[in-house]
Backbone as JSON Lines, residues from 0, in Angstrom:
{"i":0,"aa":"M","n":[0.84,-1.16,0.1],"ca":[0.03,0.01,-0.04],"c":[0.91,1.13,0.04]}
{"i":1,"aa":"N","n":[0.64,2.1,-0.85],"ca":[1.41,3.48,-0.97],"c":[1.04,4.33,0.14]}
{"i":2,"aa":"E","n":[2.02,4.61,1.05],"ca":[1.89,5.56,2.29],"c":[1.57,6.8,1.81]}
{"i":3,"aa":"D","n":[2.08,7.32,0.78],"ca":[1.77,8.78,0.5],"c":[0.7,9.25,0.05]}
{"i":4,"aa":"I","n":[-0.43,8.16,-0.49],"ca":[-1.6,8.49,-0.47],"c":[-2.52,8.32,0.69]}
{"i":5,"aa":"V","n":[-3.19,9.35,1.16],"ca":[-4.09,9.22,2.48],"c":[-5.53,9.07,2.06]}
{"i":6,"aa":"T","n":[-5.9,7.57,2.17],"ca":[-7.28,7.57,1.91],"c":[-8.12,7.52,3.34]}
{"i":7,"aa":"P","n":[-9.41,7.66,3.26],"ca":[-10.36,7.65,4.33],"c":[-9.77,6.71,5.44]}
{"i":8,"aa":"E","n":[-9.58,5.56,5.18],"ca":[-9.08,4.43,5.98],"c":[-7.96,4.77,6.7]}
{"i":9,"aa":"I","n":[-6.9,5.27,6.12],"ca":[-5.57,5.6,6.55],"c":[-5.67,6.92,7.65]}
{"i":10,"aa":"E","n":[-6.79,7.98,7.04],"ca":[-7.08,9.07,8.02],"c":[-7.59,8.43,9.32]}
{"i":11,"aa":"I","n":[-8.46,7.39,9.33],"ca":[-8.85,7.01,10.39],"c":[-8.02,6.24,11.44]}
{"i":12,"aa":"L","n":[-7.13,5.42,10.65],"ca":[-6.07,4.71,11.28],"c":[-5.13,5.72,12.23]}
{"i":13,"aa":"N","n":[-4.75,6.82,11.36],"ca":[-4.06,7.97,11.95],"c":[-4.75,8.45,13.22]}
{"i":14,"aa":"L","n":[-6.14,8.54,13.07],"ca":[-6.97,9.24,14.24],"c":[-6.68,8.08,15.26]}
{"i":15,"aa":"F","n":[-7.09,6.84,15.06],"ca":[-6.87,5.83,16.06],"c":[-5.58,5.94,16.73]}
{"i":16,"aa":"N","n":[-4.43,6.03,15.98],"ca":[-3.15,6.12,16.63],"c":[-3.01,7.39,17.5]}
{"i":17,"aa":"Q","n":[-3.51,8.47,17.15],"ca":[-3.45,9.7,17.86],"c":[-4.17,9.59,19.15]}
{"i":18,"aa":"I","n":[-5.53,9.13,19.06],"ca":[-6.36,8.99,20.31],"c":[-5.6,8.02,21.28]}
{"i":19,"aa":"T","n":[-5.12,7.0,20.73],"ca":[-4.77,5.85,21.74],"c":[-3.17,5.97,22.17]}
{"i":20,"aa":"G","n":[-2.55,6.85,21.3],"ca":[-1.18,6.81,21.52],"c":[-0.2,5.59,21.05]}
{"i":21,"aa":"H","n":[-1.05,4.84,20.14],"ca":[-0.36,3.73,19.42],"c":[0.26,3.97,18.25]}
{"i":22,"aa":"R","n":[0.96,3.11,17.53],"ca":[1.61,3.34,16.32],"c":[1.3,2.13,15.18]}
{"i":23,"aa":"H","n":[0.09,1.92,14.98],"ca":[-0.32,0.87,14.03],"c":[0.06,1.22,12.58]}
{"i":24,"aa":"K","n":[0.36,0.43,11.91],"ca":[0.68,0.57,10.61],"c":[-0.68,0.31,9.54]}
{"i":25,"aa":"A","n":[-0.44,0.7,8.33],"ca":[-1.7,0.55,7.59],"c":[-1.61,-0.81,6.76]}
{"i":26,"aa":"G","n":[-1.5,-1.87,7.4],"ca":[-1.51,-3.0,6.87],"c":[-2.89,-3.54,6.58]}
{"i":27,"aa":"K","n":[-3.25,-4.7,5.8],"ca":[-4.31,-5.13,5.39],"c":[-5.28,-5.59,6.72]}
{"i":28,"aa":"A","n":[-4.73,-6.18,7.7],"ca":[-5.5,-6.46,8.91],"c":[-6.03,-5.3,9.58]}
{"i":29,"aa":"N","n":[-5.34,-4.17,9.57],"ca":[-5.64,-2.81,10.34],"c":[-6.76,-2.01,9.34]}
{"i":30,"aa":"I","n":[-6.65,-2.23,8.26],"ca":[-7.37,-1.49,7.25],"c":[-8.66,-1.9,6.82]}
{"i":31,"aa":"S","n":[-8.79,-3.15,6.79],"ca":[-9.82,-4.04,6.25],"c":[-11.11,-3.66,7.09]}
{"i":32,"aa":"G","n":[-11.04,-3.87,8.5],"ca":[-12.38,-3.49,9.29],"c":[-12.6,-2.09,9.24]}
{"i":33,"aa":"I","n":[-11.92,-1.13,9.06],"ca":[-12.07,0.35,8.75],"c":[-12.95,0.5,7.55]}
{"i":34,"aa":"K","n":[-12.39,-0.35,6.57],"ca":[-13.21,-0.22,5.25],"c":[-14.5,-0.54,5.29]}
{"i":35,"aa":"R","n":[-14.66,-1.62,6.11],"ca":[-16.03,-2.2,6.18],"c":[-16.94,-1.33,6.98]}
{"i":36,"aa":"V","n":[-16.33,-0.66,8.15],"ca":[-17.27,0.17,8.85],"c":[-17.64,1.43,8.14]}
{"i":37,"aa":"L","n":[-16.61,1.88,7.34],"ca":[-17.06,3.0,6.33],"c":[-18.04,2.78,5.29]}
{"i":38,"aa":"K","n":[-17.89,1.46,4.75],"ca":[-18.99,1.08,3.6],"c":[-20.28,0.75,4.51]}
{"i":39,"aa":"E","n":[-20.37,0.58,5.65],"ca":[-21.61,0.44,6.31],"c":[-22.28,1.64,6.63]}
{"i":40,"aa":"G","n":[-21.6,2.74,6.62],"ca":[-22.05,4.08,6.47],"c":[-22.05,4.75,7.94]}
{"i":41,"aa":"Y","n":[-21.07,4.41,8.82],"ca":[-20.65,4.99,9.95],"c":[-19.85,6.25,9.49]}
{"i":42,"aa":"T","n":[-20.16,7.25,10.36],"ca":[-19.59,8.74,10.07],"c":[-18.25,8.73,10.98]}
{"i":43,"aa":"L","n":[-17.39,9.72,10.47],"ca":[-16.14,9.85,11.11],"c":[-16.39,10.12,12.64]}
{"i":44,"aa":"H","n":[-17.36,10.9,12.87],"ca":[-17.62,11.21,14.2],"c":[-18.08,9.96,15.11]}
{"i":45,"aa":"E","n":[-18.83,9.19,14.56],"ca":[-19.28,7.96,15.34],"c":[-17.9,7.11,15.47]}
{"i":46,"aa":"I","n":[-17.27,7.08,14.46],"ca":[-15.99,6.2,14.79],"c":[-15.02,6.74,15.76]}
{"i":47,"aa":"Q","n":[-14.89,8.0,15.75],"ca":[-14.15,8.75,16.77],"c":[-14.64,8.74,18.15]}
{"i":48,"aa":"E","n":[-16.04,8.71,18.31],"ca":[-16.49,8.38,19.6],"c":[-16.19,6.99,20.23]}
{"i":49,"aa":"V","n":[-16.44,6.03,19.33],"ca":[-16.12,4.72,19.56],"c":[-14.63,4.38,20.06]}
{"i":50,"aa":"I","n":[-13.73,4.92,19.24],"ca":[-12.34,4.89,19.61],"c":[-12.01,5.51,20.84]}
{"i":51,"aa":"Q","n":[-12.45,6.86,21.35],"ca":[-12.49,7.42,22.47],"c":[-12.93,6.6,23.64]}
{"i":52,"aa":"L","n":[-14.06,6.18,23.6],"ca":[-14.6,5.39,24.63],"c":[-13.83,4.12,24.9]}
{"i":53,"aa":"K","n":[-13.44,3.4,23.97],"ca":[-12.98,2.08,24.11],"c":[-11.35,2.55,24.76]}
{"i":54,"aa":"T","n":[-11.0,3.66,24.34],"ca":[-9.54,4.08,25.01],"c":[-9.66,4.27,26.4]}
{"i":55,"aa":"I","n":[-10.79,5.06,26.9],"ca":[-11.1,5.45,28.32],"c":[-11.25,4.21,28.96]}
{"i":56,"aa":"Q","n":[-11.97,3.05,28.46],"ca":[-12.5,1.99,29.05],"c":[-11.13,0.93,29.08]}
{"i":57,"aa":"W","n":[-10.36,0.82,28.08],"ca":[-9.19,-0.24,28.02],"c":[-7.79,0.32,28.23]}
{"i":58,"aa":"K","n":[-7.53,1.58,28.09],"ca":[-6.23,1.74,27.9],"c":[-5.21,1.54,29.23]}
{"i":59,"aa":"N","n":[-6.03,1.83,30.48],"ca":[-5.25,1.54,31.66],"c":[-5.59,0.24,32.31]}
{"i":60,"aa":"D","n":[-6.39,-0.54,31.47],"ca":[-6.9,-1.94,32.02],"c":[-5.66,-2.92,31.62]}
{"i":61,"aa":"A","n":[-5.07,-3.55,32.58],"ca":[-4.04,-4.41,32.11],"c":[-4.39,-5.74,31.3]}
{"i":62,"aa":"K","n":[-5.72,-6.23,31.56],"ca":[-6.32,-7.42,30.69],"c":[-6.88,-6.9,29.47]}
{"i":63,"aa":"M","n":[-7.42,-5.63,29.32],"ca":[-8.11,-5.16,28.05],"c":[-6.95,-4.4,27.06]}
{"i":64,"aa":"S","n":[-6.15,-3.87,27.8],"ca":[-5.06,-2.89,26.91],"c":[-4.64,-3.5,25.59]}
{"i":65,"aa":"D","n":[-4.38,-4.91,25.67],"ca":[-4.01,-5.51,24.44],"c":[-5.15,-5.48,23.32]}
{"i":66,"aa":"H","n":[-6.23,-5.43,23.81],"ca":[-7.18,-5.34,22.68],"c":[-7.62,-4.1,22.04]}
{"i":67,"aa":"L","n":[-6.9,-3.15,22.72],"ca":[-7.02,-1.74,22.13],"c":[-6.24,-1.54,20.79]}
{"i":68,"aa":"N","n":[-6.91,-2.21,19.68],"ca":[-6.2,-2.09,18.53],"c":[-7.25,-2.11,17.42]}
{"i":69,"aa":"P","n":[-6.91,-1.83,16.24],"ca":[-7.83,-1.52,14.91],"c":[-8.54,-2.87,14.65]}
{"i":70,"aa":"V","n":[-7.8,-4.09,14.67],"ca":[-8.48,-5.43,14.33],"c":[-9.74,-5.57,15.44]}
{"i":71,"aa":"T","n":[-9.32,-5.41,16.65],"ca":[-10.52,-5.82,17.52],"c":[-11.6,-4.85,17.46]}
{"i":72,"aa":"I","n":[-11.28,-3.3,17.43],"ca":[-12.28,-2.34,17.5],"c":[-13.25,-2.38,16.15]}
{"i":73,"aa":"F","n":[-12.46,-2.7,15.04],"ca":[-13.37,-2.66,13.81],"c":[-13.72,-3.97,13.27]}
{"i":74,"aa":"R","n":[-13.62,-4.9,14.25],"ca":[-14.11,-6.35,13.96],"c":[-15.69,-6.22,13.75]}
{"i":75,"aa":"D","n":[-16.03,-6.97,12.57],"ca":[-17.52,-7.13,12.26],"c":[-18.35,-7.32,13.51]}
{"i":76,"aa":"C","n":[-18.01,-8.22,14.27],"ca":[-18.9,-8.57,15.61],"c":[-18.93,-7.67,16.66]}
{"i":77,"aa":"N","n":[-18.06,-6.65,16.71],"ca":[-17.54,-5.66,17.72],"c":[-18.01,-4.21,17.6]}
{"i":78,"aa":"F","n":[-17.77,-3.69,16.27],"ca":[-18.31,-2.49,16.09],"c":[-19.7,-1.82,16.46]}
{"i":79,"aa":"D","n":[-20.45,-2.6,16.02],"ca":[-22.02,-2.25,16.22],"c":[-22.21,-2.26,17.88]}
{"i":80,"aa":"K","n":[-21.48,-3.11,18.48],"ca":[-21.69,-3.24,19.79],"c":[-21.26,-2.16,20.69]}
{"i":81,"aa":"Y","n":[-20.0,-1.66,20.08],"ca":[-19.33,-0.43,20.56],"c":[-20.14,0.81,20.55]}
{"i":82,"aa":"I","n":[-20.76,1.03,19.06],"ca":[-21.41,2.1,18.85],"c":[-22.77,2.26,19.88]}
{"i":83,"aa":"N","n":[-23.38,1.12,20.19],"ca":[-24.37,1.14,21.18],"c":[-24.02,1.56,22.41]}
{"i":84,"aa":"Q","n":[-22.86,1.11,22.89],"ca":[-22.13,1.55,24.22],"c":[-22.01,2.94,24.29]}
{"i":85,"aa":"V","n":[-21.52,3.79,23.15],"ca":[-21.38,5.05,23.11],"c":[-22.76,5.65,23.23]}
{"i":86,"aa":"L","n":[-23.8,5.04,22.73],"ca":[-25.19,5.77,22.81],"c":[-25.69,5.59,24.27]}
{"i":87,"aa":"N","n":[-25.35,4.45,24.87],"ca":[-25.65,4.22,26.3],"c":[-24.9,5.13,27.09]}
{"i":88,"aa":"V","n":[-23.62,5.68,26.8],"ca":[-22.99,6.71,27.59],"c":[-23.62,8.0,27.61]}
{"i":89,"aa":"K","n":[-24.13,8.15,26.16],"ca":[-24.59,9.54,25.97],"c":[-25.9,9.86,26.67]}
{"i":90,"aa":"N","n":[-26.82,8.56,26.83],"ca":[-28.02,8.66,27.4],"c":[-28.14,8.57,28.89]}
{"i":91,"aa":"N","n":[-26.91,8.09,29.51],"ca":[-27.19,7.86,30.77],"c":[-25.49,8.3,31.37]}
{"i":92,"aa":"P","n":[-25.29,9.39,31.39],"ca":[-23.87,9.78,31.72],"c":[-23.64,9.45,33.14]}
{"i":93,"aa":"K","n":[-24.59,9.66,34.09],"ca":[-24.4,9.35,35.4],"c":[-24.02,7.93,35.81]}
{"i":94,"aa":"L","n":[-24.78,7.17,35.01],"ca":[-24.56,5.63,35.21],"c":[-22.94,5.35,34.78]}
{"i":95,"aa":"Y","n":[-22.58,5.98,33.61],"ca":[-21.29,5.85,33.2],"c":[-20.17,6.4,33.98]}
{"i":96,"aa":"Q","n":[-20.51,7.31,34.9],"ca":[-19.67,7.96,35.72],"c":[-19.04,6.78,36.89]}
{"i":97,"aa":"K","n":[-20.02,6.21,37.48],"ca":[-19.86,5.09,38.23],"c":[-18.78,4.26,37.6]}
{"i":98,"aa":"Y","n":[-18.98,3.68,36.39],"ca":[-18.25,2.77,35.59],"c":[-16.9,3.3,35.4]}
{"i":99,"aa":"Y","n":[-16.9,4.71,35.0],"ca":[-15.4,5.04,34.67],"c":[-14.63,5.18,35.78]}
{"i":100,"aa":"E","n":[-15.3,5.57,37.06],"ca":[-14.31,5.64,38.2],"c":[-13.85,4.26,38.71]}
{"i":101,"aa":"Q","n":[-14.87,3.38,38.51],"ca":[-14.63,2.0,38.9],"c":[-13.31,1.54,37.97]}
{"i":102,"aa":"L","n":[-13.43,1.61,36.7],"ca":[-12.59,1.07,35.9],"c":[-11.23,1.81,35.96]}
{"i":103,"aa":"N","n":[-11.13,3.0,36.26],"ca":[-9.91,3.83,36.36],"c":[-9.35,4.0,37.66]}
{"i":104,"aa":"K","n":[-10.11,3.52,38.72],"ca":[-9.88,3.63,39.98],"c":[-9.36,5.18,40.55]}
{"i":105,"aa":"V","n":[-10.35,6.05,40.09],"ca":[-9.77,7.43,40.3],"c":[-11.02,7.86,41.38]}
{"i":106,"aa":"E","n":[-10.74,8.9,42.05],"ca":[-11.52,9.61,42.97],"c":[-11.72,10.96,42.33]}
{"i":107,"aa":"R","n":[-12.87,11.31,41.94],"ca":[-13.24,12.63,41.05],"c":[-14.51,13.09,41.68]}
{"i":108,"aa":"S","n":[-14.59,14.38,41.58],"ca":[-16.06,14.99,41.82],"c":[-16.94,14.64,40.63]}
{"i":109,"aa":"A","n":[-18.25,14.48,40.76],"ca":[-19.28,14.4,39.67],"c":[-19.05,15.22,38.46]}
{"i":110,"aa":"A","n":[-18.71,16.76,38.87],"ca":[-18.67,17.63,37.88],"c":[-17.38,17.34,37.05]}
{"i":111,"aa":"D","n":[-16.37,16.81,37.65],"ca":[-15.26,16.6,36.72],"c":[-15.54,15.39,35.6]}
{"i":112,"aa":"N","n":[-16.4,14.43,35.98],"ca":[-16.67,13.33,35.08],"c":[-17.69,13.97,34.15]}
{"i":113,"aa":"V","n":[-18.53,14.83,34.54],"ca":[-19.38,15.36,33.58],"c":[-18.71,16.16,32.51]}
{"i":114,"aa":"D","n":[-17.78,16.94,32.83],"ca":[-16.93,17.77,32.01],"c":[-16.19,16.89,30.88]}
{"i":115,"aa":"D","n":[-15.7,15.65,31.56],"ca":[-14.84,14.76,30.48],"c":[-15.88,14.26,29.44]}
{"i":116,"aa":"L","n":[-16.93,13.8,29.86],"ca":[-18.1,13.48,28.97],"c":[-18.26,14.52,27.94]}
{"i":117,"aa":"K","n":[-18.52,15.76,28.36],"ca":[-18.96,16.81,27.49],"c":[-17.81,17.04,26.4]}
{"i":118,"aa":"A","n":[-16.56,17.07,27.0],"ca":[-15.26,17.12,26.14],"c":[-15.34,16.13,25.14]}
{"i":119,"aa":"M","n":[-15.78,14.88,25.55],"ca":[-15.58,13.78,24.59],"c":[-16.49,13.62,23.63]}
{"i":120,"aa":"F","n":[-17.75,13.88,24.04],"ca":[-19.0,13.79,23.0],"c":[-19.62,15.22,22.68]}
{"i":121,"aa":"G","n":[-19.14,16.27,23.08],"ca":[-19.66,17.59,23.02],"c":[-19.61,18.19,21.51]}
């Protein structure tokens, strides 16, 4: 694949790397799921929200951090589930606050968590 040509798939992979702090290359395994998700009509904004949510949930989790990769996130059986998780967070941020705090073992005020959600989904 010619890396001088920036396709929508490569733009999304670059966004994935930027959000997660990773360095995934534009190989077939990493690009094929992104192509499928785009073909199914998901928007860049929806894709970005999924990447952000899974990064918050998994980046600091020793068990799940290995799964924070394009193959897992964009897998056919996963992406639709993750989009619905984003919708759940948007529809019930107070429920998500508790989940976020438990996952990341942080003590924060409720106002801090709401601000994080507004920044992420605003």
